[in-house]
C-alpha positions as CSV (number, residue, x, y, z in Angstrom):
1,M,-88.5,60.9,-39.3
2,Q,-85.2,61.2,-41.1
3,I,-82.8,58.5,-40.9
4,K,-80.1,60.9,-39.0
5,E,-82.4,61.9,-36.4
6,K,-83.5,58.2,-35.9
7,N,-79.8,57.1,-35.5
8,K,-79.4,60.0,-32.8
9,L,-82.2,59.1,-30.8
10,A,-81.0,55.5,-30.8
11,R,-77.6,56.6,-29.7
12,Q,-78.9,58.7,-27.0
13,F,-81.4,55.9,-25.8
14,G,-78.4,53.5,-25.7
15,K,-76.3,55.7,-23.5
16,E,-79.2,56.2,-21.0
17,N,-79.7,52.5,-21.0
18,I,-76.1,51.7,-20.4
19,F,-76.1,54.3,-17.4
20,F,-79.1,52.8,-15.9
21,I,-77.5,49.5,-16.0
22,I,-74.2,50.5,-14.6
23,N,-76.0,52.4,-11.6
24,E,-78.3,49.3,-10.9
25,L,-75.2,47.0,-10.8
26,H,-73.4,49.6,-8.4
27,F,-76.3,49.5,-6.0
28,R,-76.4,45.8,-5.9
29,I,-72.8,45.2,-5.7
30,M,-72.5,47.9,-2.8
31,G,-75.6,46.1,-1.0
32,K,-73.8,42.8,-1.1
33,I,-70.6,44.4,0.3
34,I,-72.5,46.0,3.1
35,A,-74.4,42.6,4.0
36,C,-71.1,40.9,4.0
37,Y,-69.5,43.5,6.5
38,L,-72.6,43.2,8.6
39,V,-72.5,39.2,8.7
40,S,-68.8,39.6,9.7
41,I,-69.6,42.0,12.4
42,V,-72.2,39.7,13.9
43,L,-69.9,36.6,13.6
44,I,-67.1,38.6,15.4
45,V,-69.4,39.9,18.1
46,V,-70.7,36.3,18.5
47,T,-67.3,34.9,18.9
48,I,-66.3,37.4,21.4
49,L,-69.3,36.7,23.4
50,T,-68.9,33.0,23.3
51,G,-65.3,33.0,24.0
52,C,-66.0,35.3,27.0
53,K,-68.7,33.0,28.5
54,K,-67.4,30.9,31.5
55,E,-68.5,27.5,32.0
56,K,-70.2,26.6,35.2
57,A,-67.8,25.1,37.9
58,T,-68.3,21.4,38.7
59,L,-67.3,19.1,41.8
60,P,-63.8,17.9,41.9
61,V,-63.2,14.5,40.5
62,L,-61.0,12.2,42.8
63,T,-60.2,8.6,43.7
64,T,-59.7,6.9,47.2
65,A,-56.4,5.2,48.1
66,A,-56.2,1.9,49.5
67,V,-56.2,1.4,53.2
68,T,-52.9,0.2,54.7
69,N,-50.8,-0.2,57.8
70,I,-54.0,-1.2,59.7
71,T,-53.7,-1.8,63.4
72,C,-56.2,-2.0,66.1
73,G,-56.5,1.8,66.3
74,T,-54.9,3.3,63.4
75,A,-54.8,3.1,59.5
76,T,-53.3,4.9,56.5
77,S,-55.2,5.9,53.5
78,G,-55.6,9.1,51.3
79,G,-56.9,10.1,47.9
80,N,-56.0,11.5,44.4
81,I,-57.6,14.7,43.1
82,T,-57.4,14.3,39.3
83,D,-59.6,17.2,38.0
84,I,-60.8,20.5,39.8
85,D,-62.3,22.0,36.5
86,G,-60.6,25.3,37.4
87,A,-62.3,25.7,41.0
88,T,-60.3,26.0,44.0
89,I,-60.2,23.2,46.4
90,S,-61.1,24.4,50.1
91,A,-60.5,21.0,51.9
92,S,-59.7,17.4,51.1
93,G,-58.8,14.2,53.2
94,V,-60.9,11.1,53.9
95,C,-64.0,10.4,56.0
96,W,-65.0,7.1,57.6
97,S,-67.8,5.5,59.6
98,T,-69.1,2.1,60.8
99,S,-72.0,2.8,58.3
100,I,-71.9,2.7,54.6
101,N,-71.6,5.8,52.5
102,P,-69.6,8.1,55.1
103,T,-69.5,11.7,54.7
104,I,-67.7,14.9,56.0
105,S,-70.2,15.1,58.9
106,N,-68.6,11.8,60.2
107,E,-64.9,11.4,61.4
108,K,-62.6,12.9,58.9
109,T,-59.1,14.2,58.3
110,T,-58.0,17.5,56.8
111,D,-55.1,16.9,54.4
112,G,-54.6,20.1,52.2
113,T,-56.1,22.1,49.4
114,K,-53.8,21.0,46.5
115,I,-54.5,18.8,43.3
116,G,-53.0,15.4,43.0
117,A,-52.3,12.6,45.5
118,Y,-52.2,13.0,49.4
119,I,-51.9,10.6,52.4
120,S,-54.3,10.5,55.3
121,S,-53.3,9.3,58.7
122,I,-56.3,7.8,60.4
123,T,-56.6,7.5,64.3
124,G,-59.1,6.9,67.0
125,L,-60.3,3.5,65.5
126,T,-61.9,0.7,67.5
127,A,-60.1,-2.7,67.5
128,E,-61.8,-5.5,65.6
129,T,-64.2,-3.4,63.9
130,T,-65.3,-3.0,60.1
131,F,-65.1,0.7,59.0
132,Y,-66.2,2.3,55.7
133,L,-64.1,5.0,54.1
134,R,-64.1,7.6,51.3
135,A,-61.8,10.2,50.2
136,Y,-63.4,13.7,49.8
137,A,-62.7,17.1,48.2
138,T,-64.6,20.2,48.6
139,N,-64.9,23.5,46.5
140,N,-67.3,26.3,46.1
141,I,-69.9,24.1,44.5
142,G,-70.0,21.3,47.1
143,T,-68.1,18.1,48.4
144,A,-67.2,15.2,45.9
145,Y,-66.2,11.6,47.3
146,G,-64.0,8.9,46.0
147,S,-65.0,5.4,45.8
148,E,-65.9,3.5,49.2
149,I,-63.4,1.1,50.8
150,S,-64.2,-1.2,53.7
151,F,-61.5,-2.5,56.1
152,N,-61.2,-4.4,59.5
153,T,-59.1,-3.1,62.4
154,S,-57.0,-5.9,63.9
155,A,-57.2,-7.3,67.4
156,T,-55.5,-5.4,70.2
157,S,-52.4,-7.7,69.8
158,T,-50.6,-7.1,66.5
159,S,-47.7,-9.4,67.0
160,V,-46.8,-12.9,67.1
161,T,-44.1,-15.1,68.6
162,D,-42.5,-18.5,67.1
163,I,-41.6,-21.4,69.0
164,D,-38.0,-20.1,69.7
165,G,-39.4,-17.0,71.2
166,N,-38.8,-14.8,68.2
167,Y,-41.1,-11.8,68.2
168,Y,-42.8,-10.6,64.7
169,N,-44.8,-7.7,64.1
170,T,-47.8,-8.1,61.7
171,I,-49.6,-6.0,59.0
172,T,-53.0,-6.3,57.6
173,I,-53.0,-5.8,53.8
174,G,-56.5,-6.3,52.3
175,N,-58.0,-9.2,53.9
176,Q,-54.6,-11.0,54.6
177,V,-52.3,-10.7,57.7
178,W,-48.6,-11.0,57.1
179,M,-45.5,-11.2,59.4
180,Q,-43.5,-7.9,58.9
181,Q,-40.4,-9.8,59.5
182,N,-38.6,-12.8,57.6
183,L,-39.0,-16.2,59.6
184,K,-36.2,-16.8,62.2
185,T,-36.9,-20.0,63.8
186,T,-34.7,-23.1,64.2
187,K,-37.5,-25.4,65.3
188,Y,-40.8,-26.6,63.7
189,S,-43.9,-25.6,65.4
190,N,-44.0,-29.0,67.4
191,G,-40.7,-28.4,68.7
192,D,-38.5,-30.5,66.5
193,L,-35.2,-29.1,65.3
194,I,-34.9,-27.9,61.8
195,G,-31.4,-29.4,60.7
196,T,-28.4,-27.4,59.4
197,T,-25.2,-28.4,57.8
198,V,-22.1,-28.6,59.9
199,Y,-20.6,-26.0,57.6
200,A,-22.6,-23.4,56.2
201,S,-20.7,-23.8,52.7
202,F,-21.7,-27.5,52.9
203,D,-22.0,-28.7,49.2
204,L,-25.5,-30.4,48.9
205,D,-24.8,-31.4,45.3
206,N,-21.5,-33.5,46.2
207,A,-23.3,-35.1,49.0
208,N,-26.3,-36.0,46.5
209,E,-28.9,-34.7,49.0
210,I,-32.3,-34.8,46.9
211,K,-34.8,-33.5,49.4
212,P,-32.7,-31.5,52.1
213,K,-34.5,-30.0,54.9
214,Y,-32.2,-27.3,56.3
215,Q,-32.1,-23.8,57.6
216,W,-29.1,-21.3,57.7
217,A,-28.0,-17.9,58.8
218,Y,-26.6,-15.9,55.9
219,E,-23.0,-17.1,55.5
220,G,-23.3,-18.9,58.7
221,M,-23.3,-15.7,60.7
222,E,-26.0,-15.5,63.5
223,S,-25.5,-11.9,63.5
224,N,-27.4,-11.7,60.3
225,V,-30.4,-13.5,61.6
226,A,-32.0,-10.5,63.6
227,L,-32.3,-8.3,60.5
228,Y,-32.7,-10.7,57.5
229,G,-34.1,-13.8,59.3
230,R,-32.8,-17.3,58.2
231,L,-32.8,-19.1,54.9
232,Y,-34.8,-22.3,54.3
233,T,-35.1,-25.0,51.4
234,W,-38.6,-25.5,50.0
235,Y,-38.6,-29.0,51.6
236,T,-38.3,-27.4,55.1
237,V,-40.9,-24.7,54.7
238,T,-43.5,-27.4,53.4
239,D,-42.9,-30.0,56.0
240,S,-45.9,-31.0,57.6
241,R,-44.7,-30.1,61.2
242,N,-44.9,-26.4,59.9
243,V,-42.1,-23.9,60.3
244,C,-44.7,-21.0,61.0
245,P,-46.2,-20.4,64.4
246,R,-49.5,-22.3,65.2
247,G,-52.4,-20.4,63.2
248,W,-49.8,-19.3,60.6
249,H,-48.5,-20.9,57.4
250,V,-46.3,-20.4,54.5
251,P,-48.4,-18.8,51.8
252,T,-49.5,-20.8,48.6
253,D,-48.6,-19.3,45.1
254,S,-52.1,-18.3,44.8
255,E,-52.1,-16.5,48.3
256,W,-49.0,-14.5,47.1
257,T,-51.1,-13.7,44.0
258,T,-53.9,-12.3,46.2
259,L,-51.4,-10.0,47.7
260,T,-50.2,-8.8,44.5
261,D,-53.7,-8.3,43.0
262,Y,-54.6,-6.3,46.1
263,L,-51.7,-4.0,45.6
264,S,-51.9,-3.4,42.0
265,G,-55.8,-3.1,42.0
266,Y,-55.5,-0.2,44.8
267,G,-52.9,2.0,43.2
268,Y,-49.6,0.8,45.0
269,S,-47.7,0.4,41.8
270,Y,-45.0,2.9,41.0
271,N,-47.0,6.1,39.7
272,G,-50.2,4.3,40.4
273,T,-50.7,1.9,37.6
274,G,-49.1,-1.1,36.2
275,D,-47.2,-4.1,37.9
276,K,-44.4,-2.0,39.5
277,L,-44.9,-3.1,42.9
278,A,-41.5,-3.4,44.3
279,K,-41.2,-0.1,45.9
280,S,-44.4,-0.6,47.8
281,I,-43.3,-3.5,49.7
282,A,-39.6,-3.0,50.1
283,A,-38.3,-1.4,53.2
284,I,-36.9,2.1,53.2
285,S,-33.2,1.0,54.2
286,G,-31.1,-2.1,53.8
287,W,-31.2,-1.9,49.9
288,S,-28.2,-1.0,47.5
289,D,-28.6,2.4,45.5
290,S,-30.1,2.4,41.9
291,G,-30.1,5.4,39.9
292,T,-33.3,4.5,38.1
293,A,-36.6,6.0,39.1
294,G,-39.1,3.4,40.2
295,N,-36.5,0.9,41.2
296,I,-36.3,-0.1,44.9
297,G,-32.8,1.5,45.2
298,N,-33.9,4.9,44.1
299,D,-35.5,7.4,46.5
300,K,-35.8,4.6,49.3
301,A,-37.6,7.0,51.4
302,S,-40.7,6.4,49.3
303,N,-40.6,2.8,49.7
304,N,-42.9,0.5,51.7
305,S,-46.2,2.2,51.4
306,S,-47.9,-1.2,52.0
307,G,-46.2,-1.9,55.3
308,F,-44.8,-5.4,54.2
309,T,-41.2,-4.2,54.9
310,A,-39.0,-6.6,52.7
311,L,-35.5,-6.6,53.3
312,P,-32.8,-8.2,51.1
313,G,-31.7,-11.5,52.9
314,G,-30.1,-12.9,50.1
315,A,-30.0,-16.7,49.0
316,R,-28.0,-19.8,49.7
317,F,-27.4,-22.1,46.7
318,P,-27.1,-26.1,46.7
319,Y,-23.5,-26.0,45.9
320,G,-22.7,-24.0,49.0
321,S,-22.2,-20.5,48.3
322,F,-24.3,-17.5,49.6
323,G,-25.3,-14.4,47.7
324,G,-27.5,-11.5,47.0
325,R,-27.6,-9.9,50.7
326,G,-28.3,-6.4,50.3
327,L,-29.4,-6.7,46.7
328,E,-32.3,-9.3,46.5
329,A,-35.0,-10.9,48.4
330,T,-36.8,-14.1,47.7
331,W,-39.6,-16.0,49.6
332,W,-40.8,-19.5,48.9
333,S,-44.3,-20.2,48.3
334,A,-45.9,-23.6,49.3
335,T,-46.6,-24.5,45.8
336,K,-44.4,-26.7,43.7
337,N,-43.9,-26.1,40.0
338,D,-42.6,-29.6,39.1
339,T,-40.5,-32.4,40.6
340,T,-37.3,-29.9,41.0
341,D,-38.7,-26.5,41.2
342,A,-41.1,-24.3,43.3
343,W,-42.8,-21.0,42.9
344,N,-41.7,-17.9,44.8
345,R,-41.6,-14.3,44.8
346,S,-38.6,-12.1,44.7
347,L,-37.1,-8.2,44.5
348,Y,-34.0,-7.0,43.2
349,Y,-32.6,-3.6,44.2
350,S,-32.4,-2.5,40.5
351,Q,-35.7,-3.6,39.4
352,S,-39.4,-2.2,39.9
353,I,-41.5,-5.5,39.8
354,L,-42.1,-8.3,42.3
355,E,-41.0,-11.2,40.3
356,R,-42.9,-14.5,40.2
357,A,-40.5,-17.5,39.3
358,A,-39.8,-21.1,40.0
359,W,-36.4,-22.1,41.2
360,N,-34.6,-25.4,42.6
361,K,-36.5,-26.5,45.8
362,R,-33.0,-27.0,47.4
363,I,-31.9,-23.3,47.3
364,G,-32.2,-21.7,50.6
365,Y,-34.7,-18.6,50.6
366,S,-36.4,-16.5,53.0
367,A,-39.9,-17.2,54.2
368,R,-42.7,-15.2,55.4
369,C,-45.8,-16.5,57.2
370,L,-49.5,-15.8,56.7
371,R,-52.1,-16.0,59.3
372,D,-54.6,-18.9,58.8
373,S,-57.9,-17.5,57.4
């Protein structure tokens, strides 16, 4: 074959080979593009279907509120629904029985259908009986329950009288029974008089009285006693003759701590957590105003969830002056800190805590009595 013809065939073969290669690449690229489109479409469909899939509803989540204001036939509790998982609540409240694990087939309250905290008023109880109680919430799946709380109703009588004839309501908080008013007596439980100074403003410092045993009406005015009670030195409230009625005593520091531990442990703190207990024990009136949420003097209508009913009786200082009525309340404990100071608990209108502190034993503070165990 001539050289020219060989070159021509070579050129023709090369062109056909290039066209073949190009076509092959074209088909492969198009195949990959189509495959990518198909994968994308599948992913989109899967995403849409997954996003539209609705999770199955579950039972509500809730807690049981502490039982307070316990009398011979009534009490107060409630619950807090914290999670409903999108399902509608059809009923909530508390249920109770004299047996463990009460359900809505036992006695119950009906207190609404909203998420969040609610209060339940319990009636029809039997005096001096142990009851078991749980919060409940019902949705279309079923009924969920909070933790179980046991409590004891009081005896038919829910009051006590001191040797002077002063009448005090009582309140059960946890396993403790407290007077709801500050002590007013002028006598020890054996009938002996508790001394007082000739003048309300008498200066104990100038008289060099080291262990005074006195009581005073605030500013020497007997008209203050009915509401605020009297003010006593620590030496008075720890006298062996006992300032409280028989069967009652001034609480120790550890017994005060039992009270605060119970309140903080069962959600009485402001917003339900922490140590902001002041509002839960302060009365709903008698306190000066405060603009800060969580303080005693702010939103006073929400005070006193525990029923303790603390009023700001003020104090009487060793040098003879009085102060703090309407602003603060302080109660002695029976426990000394050292030779000059003793432990107490106090509230202040512009604070949110129940403060533990040790102050001079010669100061006149309020006293609350606790029933003997």
